[in-house]
C-alpha positions in Angstrom: 38.2 106.8 128.1 35.8 105.0 125.9 34.9 101.3 126.1 33.5 99.1 123.4 31.5 96.4 124.3 29.4 93.9 122.4 25.5 93.7 122.4 25.9 90.5 124.4 28.0 92.3 127.1 25.7 95.2 127.2 22.7 92.9 127.7 24.4 91.1 130.6 25.2 94.5 132.2 21.9 96.2 131.8 19.4 93.4 131.9 17.6 93.5 135.3 16.4 89.7 134.9 17.1 87.1 137.5 18.9 84.3 135.9 18.8 80.6 137.1 21.7 78.3 136.6 19.4 76.0 134.4 19.2 78.7 131.8 15.6 80.4 132.7 15.5 83.9 133.5 12.7 86.1 134.8 11.9 89.7 135.9 11.5 90.1 139.8 7.7 90.6 140.7 7.0 92.5 143.9 4.1 90.3 144.9 6.0 87.0 144.7 6.7 85.7 148.0 9.9 83.8 146.5 10.9 86.0 143.8 14.4 84.4 143.3 13.0 80.7 143.1 13.1 79.5 139.6 9.7 77.9 138.8 11.3 75.5 136.4 13.9 73.8 138.5 13.5 74.9 142.1 16.7 76.7 142.5 16.8 79.6 144.7 19.4 82.3 143.3 19.7 84.2 146.4 20.0 81.2 148.8 21.9 79.3 146.4 20.2 75.8 147.0 17.3 73.8 145.6 13.8 74.1 147.2 11.6 71.2 145.8 9.1 71.7 148.4 8.6 75.4 147.4 8.4 74.5 143.6 5.9 71.9 144.3 3.7 74.3 146.4 3.9 77.1 143.6 2.7 74.5 140.8 0.0 73.2 143.0 -1.3 76.8 143.6 -0.7 77.9 140.0 -2.8 75.1 138.4 -5.7 75.8 140.9 -5.9 79.4 140.2 
């Protein structure tokens, strides 16, 4: 059986990016301590909750590098 899918459907199926409910997406990086944490809004896609403290820690570390 053949299936015909749209380009958008193919992207959703084949894209390896982590997607946040805020619309931001990123690729998982092995050295990241919190690979599922959105660095835009603080939502953790794996634990399904916000982590404001981890988001603040990330940005404080990022701006000091």
